[in-house]
C-alpha positions in Angstrom: 0.0 0.0 0.0 1.3 3.4 -0.9 0.6 6.1 1.6 0.0 9.7 0.6 0.5 12.4 3.1 2.4 12.8 6.4 3.4 10.2 8.8 1.0 10.2 11.8 1.6 9.7 15.5 -1.0 10.2 18.2 -0.4 10.3 22.0 -3.0 9.3 24.5 -3.5 7.4 27.8 -5.9 4.7 29.0 -9.3 6.5 28.9 -8.5 8.3 25.7 -7.3 5.2 24.0 -10.7 3.5 24.8 -12.4 6.3 23.0 -10.1 5.8 20.0 -10.9 2.1 19.4 -13.3 2.7 16.5 -10.6 4.8 14.7 -8.0 2.1 15.5 -10.3 -0.5 13.9 -10.8 1.7 10.8 -7.0 2.2 10.5 -6.5 -1.5 10.9 -9.1 -2.6 8.4 -8.2 0.1 5.9 -4.5 -0.7 6.3 -3.7 2.9 7.2 -0.3 3.5 8.7 -0.6 4.9 12.2 1.6 5.1 15.3 0.0 5.5 18.7 1.9 6.4 21.9 -0.1 4.9 24.8 0.9 6.0 28.3 -0.5 3.6 30.8 -2.1 4.9 34.0 -4.4 3.4 36.6 -8.1 3.9 36.9 -11.1 4.4 34.6 -12.1 7.7 33.0 -9.7 10.4 34.0 -7.7 7.9 36.1 -4.9 8.9 38.6 -2.3 10.7 36.6 0.3 10.8 39.4 0.5 7.0 39.8 1.8 4.4 37.5 0.4 1.2 36.1 1.1 -1.2 33.2 -2.5 -2.5 32.9 -3.0 -1.3 29.3 -1.1 -4.1 27.6 -4.1 -6.3 27.0 -6.2 -3.3 25.9 -3.4 -2.4 23.4 -3.3 -6.0 22.1 -7.0 -6.6 21.7 -8.7 -3.2 21.3 -10.9 -2.6 18.3 -13.6 -4.3 16.3 -12.9 -7.3 14.2 -9.5 -8.8 13.5 -6.6 -6.9 12.0 -2.8 -7.0 12.4 -1.1 -4.6 14.8 2.2 -4.3 16.5 2.7 -3.4 20.2 6.1 -2.2 21.3 7.2 -1.5 24.9 10.6 0.2 25.2 12.6 -0.3 28.3 14.8 2.8 28.3 14.9 6.2 26.6 17.4 5.1 24.0 15.4 2.1 23.1 12.3 4.3 22.8 14.0 6.4 20.2 15.0 3.4 18.2 11.6 1.7 18.5 9.7 4.8 17.5 11.8 5.0 14.3 11.1 1.4 13.6 7.4 1.9 14.4 7.1 4.5 11.6 9.0 2.3 9.2 6.9 -0.8 9.9 3.6 1.0 9.9 4.4 2.5 6.5 5.8 -0.8 5.2 2.9 -3.0 6.3 0.0 -0.5 6.6 -0.7 -1.4 10.2 -1.4 0.5 13.4 1.5 0.3 15.9 1.2 1.1 19.6 4.1 2.2 21.7 3.5 1.6 25.4 5.0 3.5 28.4 4.1 4.5 31.9 5.0 7.2 34.5 8.2 5.5 35.6 9.4 5.3 32.0 8.9 9.0 31.6 10.7 9.8 34.8 13.6 7.6 33.6 13.5 9.7 30.4 13.9 12.9 32.3 16.8 11.6 34.4 18.5 10.2 31.3 18.5 13.6 29.6 19.5 15.5 32.7 22.6 13.4 33.0 23.6 14.2 29.4 23.5 17.9 29.9 
């Protein structure tokens, strides 16, 4: 599939991702390249933004209507996140699939510490 237009990446967290499942399904069935950054957090609806959780893995793997291929990536450190994000764009364009990159609050704090040390 040849894509026309810009590469797309969307950021969200648990409750917002739930509301995006119809769009995720459409992207999957239409083979539209898409990268989603999903920051896990506990709780329904607005959740608890100051705590961490990794409970969105199953939601990322199985969200949507019908069956369509997708890829779920979970980087373990900031450097790996950079590499996997680049690969996510490549694979989403190459295969026309939605790709979800998972993280959580601890990962983001690690990211801040990593870049503070490099300054």
